[in-house]
C-alpha positions in Angstrom: -24.8 -28.5 -20.6 -27.2 -25.8 -19.3 -25.5 -25.9 -15.8 -22.1 -25.4 -17.4 -23.2 -22.4 -19.3 -24.7 -20.8 -16.2 -21.5 -21.5 -14.3 -19.5 -19.7 -17.0 -21.9 -16.7 -17.0 -21.5 -16.1 -13.3 -17.8 -15.3 -13.4 -18.3 -13.3 -16.5 -20.9 -11.2 -14.8 -18.5 -10.7 -11.8 -15.8 -9.4 -14.2 -18.3 -7.0 -15.8 -19.2 -5.9 -12.3 -15.5 -5.4 -11.4 -15.0 -3.2 -14.5 -18.1 -1.2 -13.7 -17.0 -0.7 -10.1 -13.5 0.4 -11.1 -14.8 2.7 -13.7 -17.1 4.3 -11.2 -14.3 4.6 -8.6 -11.6 6.1 -10.8 -14.0 8.6 -12.4 -14.9 9.8 -9.0 -11.3 9.6 -7.7 -9.9 11.8 -10.4 -12.8 14.2 -10.2 -12.5 14.5 -6.4 -8.7 14.9 -6.4 -8.9 17.5 -9.1 -11.7 19.3 -7.3 -9.9 19.4 -4.0 -6.7 20.7 -5.6 -8.7 23.3 -7.5 -10.3 24.6 -4.3 -6.9 24.6 -2.5 -5.3 26.6 -5.3 -8.2 29.0 -5.5 -8.2 29.7 -1.8 -4.4 30.1 -1.7 -4.5 32.4 -4.8 -6.9 34.8 -3.1 -4.8 34.6 0.1 -1.7 35.7 -1.8 -3.4 38.0 -4.3 -2.2 41.2 -2.4 1.4 39.8 -2.5 1.2 39.1 -6.2 -0.1 42.6 -6.9 2.4 44.3 -4.7 5.3 42.6 -6.4 3.8 42.9 -9.8 4.2 39.2 -10.5 3.6 38.2 -14.1 0.5 36.1 -14.8 2.6 33.4 -16.4 4.9 33.2 -13.3 1.8 32.7 -11.1 0.6 30.0 -13.4 4.0 28.2 -13.3 4.1 28.7 -9.5 0.9 26.7 -9.1 1.6 24.3 -11.9 4.8 22.9 -10.2 2.8 22.5 -7.0 0.5 19.9 -8.6 2.7 16.8 -7.9 2.9 17.6 -4.2 -0.8 18.4 -4.0 -1.7 15.1 -5.7 0.3 13.2 -3.1 -1.3 15.2 -0.3 -4.9 14.9 -1.5 -4.9 11.4 -3.1 -6.1 9.7 0.1 -8.9 12.3 0.3 -9.8 11.4 -3.3 -9.9 7.7 -2.4 -12.1 8.3 0.7 -14.6 10.4 -1.3 -14.6 8.0 -4.3 -15.2 5.0 -2.0 -18.0 6.6 -0.1 -19.7 7.9 -3.2 -19.3 4.8 -5.4 -19.7 1.8 -2.9 -21.9 3.9 -0.7 -24.3 4.6 -3.6 -24.4 0.8 -4.4 -25.2 0.1 -0.7 -28.0 2.7 -0.7 -29.6 1.1 -3.8 -29.3 -2.4 -2.3 -26.9 -3.5 -5.1 -24.5 -4.9 -2.5 -27.4 -6.8 -0.8 -28.5 -8.3 -4.1 -25.0 -9.6 -4.9 -24.7 -11.1 -1.4 -28.1 -12.8 -2.0 -26.7 -14.7 -5.0 -23.7 -15.9 -3.0 -21.0 -13.2 -3.6 -19.2 -12.2 -0.4 -18.5 -8.6 0.5 -14.8 -9.3 0.4 -15.1 -10.5 -3.2 -17.1 -7.4 -4.2 -14.4 -5.1 -2.7 -11.4 -7.0 -3.9 -10.8 -4.8 -7.0 -10.8 -1.6 -4.9 -8.3 -3.1 -2.4 -6.0 -3.8 -5.3 -6.6 -0.3 -6.5 -5.5 1.0 -3.1 -2.2 -0.9 -3.5 -1.8 0.7 -6.9 -2.5 4.2 -5.6 0.0 3.6 -2.8 2.7 2.7 -5.3 1.9 5.7 -7.6 1.9 8.1 -4.6 5.3 6.8 -3.5 6.9 7.1 -6.9 5.5 10.6 -7.5 6.6 11.7 -4.1 10.1 10.4 -4.6 10.8 11.0 -8.3 8.8 14.2 -9.0 7.9 16.1 -5.9 11.4 17.1 -4.7 12.4 18.7 -7.9 9.0 20.4 -8.4 9.2 21.8 -4.8 12.6 23.3 -5.6 11.2 24.8 -8.8 8.2 26.3 -6.8 10.7 28.0 -4.4 12.8 29.3 -7.2 9.8 30.8 -9.0 8.5 32.4 -5.8 11.9 33.9 -4.9 13.1 35.0 -8.3 10.1 35.6 -10.5 7.5 36.7 -7.9 9.6 38.3 -5.2 12.1 39.5 -7.8 15.3 38.5 -6.0 18.4 38.2 -8.2 19.1 34.8 -6.8 17.2 32.4 -4.5 17.2 33.3 -0.9 20.6 32.6 0.6 21.7 31.6 4.1 24.6 33.7 5.3 24.9 32.3 8.8 23.9 28.9 10.0 24.2 26.8 13.2 24.7 23.1 13.5 25.6 22.9 9.8 27.2 19.7 8.3 28.0 18.2 4.9 29.8 15.2 3.5 32.3 16.0 0.7 32.7 13.7 -2.3 36.2 12.9 -1.1 34.8 11.2 2.0 35.3 14.0 4.5 32.6 14.9 7.0 32.4 18.5 8.1 30.5 19.9 11.1 30.3 23.5 12.1 28.7 24.8 15.3 28.4 28.2 13.6 29.4 29.2 10.1 29.5 32.7 8.5 29.5 32.8 4.7 30.3 36.5 4.6 33.5 36.2 6.5 34.4 32.6 5.4 34.8 31.7 9.1 33.5 29.0 11.4 33.4 28.1 15.1 33.2 24.7 16.8 34.6 22.7 13.9 34.8 18.9 13.6 36.4 17.3 10.5 36.4 13.6 10.1 38.3 11.9 7.2 37.2 8.4 6.2 38.8 5.7 4.0 37.0 2.5 3.0 34.3 3.3 5.7 36.9 3.6 8.5 37.8 6.8 10.4 41.4 7.9 9.6 41.6 11.4 11.1 39.5 13.6 13.3 40.2 17.3 13.8 38.4 19.4 16.5 39.0 23.1 16.4 37.6 26.1 18.2 37.8 28.3 15.1 38.4 27.9 11.3 39.0 30.1 8.3 38.8 29.3 4.6 41.8 31.1 3.1 43.2 30.8 -0.4 41.1 27.7 -1.2 41.9 25.7 1.9 41.1 25.5 5.6 43.2 27.0 8.5 42.1 25.8 12.0 43.0 27.4 15.3 43.1 26.1 18.9 42.5 22.5 18.0 43.3 18.8 18.3 44.2 16.4 15.6 43.7 12.6 16.1 45.2 10.1 13.7 44.1 6.5 13.9 46.4 3.6 13.0 44.8 0.2 13.6 44.5 0.0 17.4 46.6 3.1 18.1 45.7 6.8 18.3 48.1 9.7 17.8 47.0 13.0 19.4 48.5 16.4 18.5 47.4 19.8 19.8 48.0 23.0 17.9 47.3 26.7 18.1 47.0 27.2 14.3 47.5 24.8 11.5 46.8 25.0 7.7 45.4 22.0 5.9 46.1 22.4 2.2 44.4 19.1 1.4 41.0 20.2 2.9 39.7 22.3 0.0 36.0 21.6 0.4 34.1 24.9 0.8 30.7 24.6 2.5 29.8 28.2 1.7 28.3 27.5 -1.7 26.3 24.6 -0.2 25.3 26.9 2.6 24.0 29.6 0.2 22.2 27.0 -2.0 19.5 26.4 0.6 17.7 23.0 0.2 14.8 22.1 2.4 13.9 18.6 3.5 11.0 18.5 1.1 13.4 19.1 -1.8 15.3 15.9 -1.0 14.4 12.4 -2.3 14.6 9.3 -0.2 18.1 8.5 -1.2 19.3 12.0 -0.4 17.5 12.0 2.9 19.1 8.6 3.8 22.6 9.9 3.0 22.0 13.1 5.0 20.8 11.0 8.0 23.8 8.7 7.9 26.2 11.7 7.7 24.5 13.3 10.7 24.7 10.0 12.6 28.4 9.6 11.8 29.0 13.1 13.2 26.9 12.4 16.3 24.5 15.2 15.4 20.7 15.5 16.0 18.8 13.9 13.2 15.3 13.5 14.6 13.6 15.9 12.1 15.3 14.2 9.1 14.5 10.7 10.4 10.8 11.5 10.8 10.6 13.0 7.3 12.2 9.8 5.9 9.7 7.5 7.6 6.8 9.7 6.5 8.0 9.4 2.9 7.1 5.6 3.2 4.1 5.8 5.6 2.0 8.6 3.9 1.6 6.8 0.6 0.2 3.8 2.4 -2.6 6.1 3.7 -4.1 5.5 0.2 -4.6 1.9 1.0 -5.3 2.0 4.8 -7.8 4.9 4.7 -9.5 3.3 1.7 -9.9 0.0 3.6 -11.7 1.9 6.4 -13.8 3.8 3.9 -14.9 0.6 2.2 -15.9 -1.0 5.5 -18.1 1.9 6.3 -19.4 2.3 2.7 -21.0 -1.1 2.5 -23.0 -0.3 5.7 -24.3 3.1 4.5 -27.9 2.2 3.7 -30.1 5.1 4.4 -27.3 7.7 4.4 -27.1 10.5 1.9 -24.2 11.8 -0.2 -23.9 14.9 2.1 -23.2 12.5 5.0 -20.6 10.6 3.0 -18.9 13.8 1.9 -18.8 15.3 5.4 -17.5 12.1 6.9 -14.7 11.8 4.4 -13.6 15.4 5.0 -13.7 14.8 8.8 -11.6 11.7 8.5 -9.1 13.4 6.2 -8.6 16.3 8.6 -8.4 13.8 11.5 -5.6 11.9 9.8 -3.6 15.1 8.9 -4.1 16.4 12.5 -2.7 13.2 14.1 0.2 13.1 11.6 1.2 16.7 12.3 0.9 16.2 16.0 3.1 13.1 16.0 5.6 14.6 13.6 6.0 17.6 15.9 6.4 15.4 19.0 9.0 13.2 17.3 10.9 16.3 16.1 11.5 17.4 19.7 12.3 13.8 20.9 9.0 13.1 22.6 8.1 10.2 20.3 10.0 7.5 18.3 10.3 8.7 14.7 9.2 5.4 13.2 6.2 5.2 15.5 5.2 8.8 14.9 5.2 8.4 11.1 3.1 5.2 11.2 0.8 6.0 14.1 -2.0 7.6 12.0 -2.0 4.5 9.7 -2.2 2.2 12.7 -5.2 4.1 14.0 -7.1 3.8 10.7 -6.0 0.1 10.2 -7.4 -0.7 13.7 -10.6 1.2 12.8 -10.8 -0.6 9.5 -10.5 -4.0 11.2 -13.2 -3.1 13.7 -15.5 -1.9 11.0 -15.0 -5.0 8.8 -15.9 -7.2 11.9 -19.4 -5.5 11.8 -19.8 -6.3 8.0 -22.2 -9.2 7.3 -20.4 -11.1 4.5 
């Protein structure tokens, strides 16, 4: 009977320890994330203070400008918060020989760290959801506040002229313009592809185009009509297309950056560019980063945990400095690979996941040195 009671007490103590460890980690995590965000906003505010004063920006507009940046800043800094929380919570236990004491009674290091590994998975999921569901709309709001309320433009900044501009209409028509002018409602280097049930029906290539009376008129072009295995080709000097009533000029003026698109919108944009045979490297890299960066919460945390259990004799300053160094190293590698993929020097998928692969390899190496 005594042995049974003791066997029941040991798992109970482990659960109490798990709750204690998670409480320590999350209290430090939220404190660190909030602290890093506060420092970032404070530095950014003083950098832009002259701009705010010159434009006589209202204090409430400035507050809203930074308020809507919070979701994106959380996603950006949550891996840093996990790093710091791991080093300060688990590292503190290692310095006080609490990890050693638990190992002495038969608890492995992997069992000790299991709740934090699961926490890393949770943070990854939260980061992905916030980045996809909240960040795009909040980024758009930040730009609107900056351009309308702070810079005092009547409308958000508009693009008048664009190159390599494309869009897919709700009617299943893909438009591509080598150059388009929203002031004159004209375009050059036009490609129009009409689809039905996913199959190409008509393709129009024209040297010039004009949007007149609510429809397109093309000049010096070729029209190809596809019927099963046959292709009908017609050349023309000028031809009006009353059925093509999609105007890209409103879309052109309503500028949307990649960071204002969610995963579904990015995927649709990439497929449209692929169908038109246009360059899509930058968009593809951005899509892969939307998946890879949230996983930094888990992968970087694994590396931090492997180092933390071996931090006997190291102080908090060392832990803080190491976490900051690792965070900047991760961001540096990510930005370098993103830039290289954007100009075609690296595969987009590899460039987005390369920083995670580095830290995953480092975590594996570090765990091999841990005495379980």
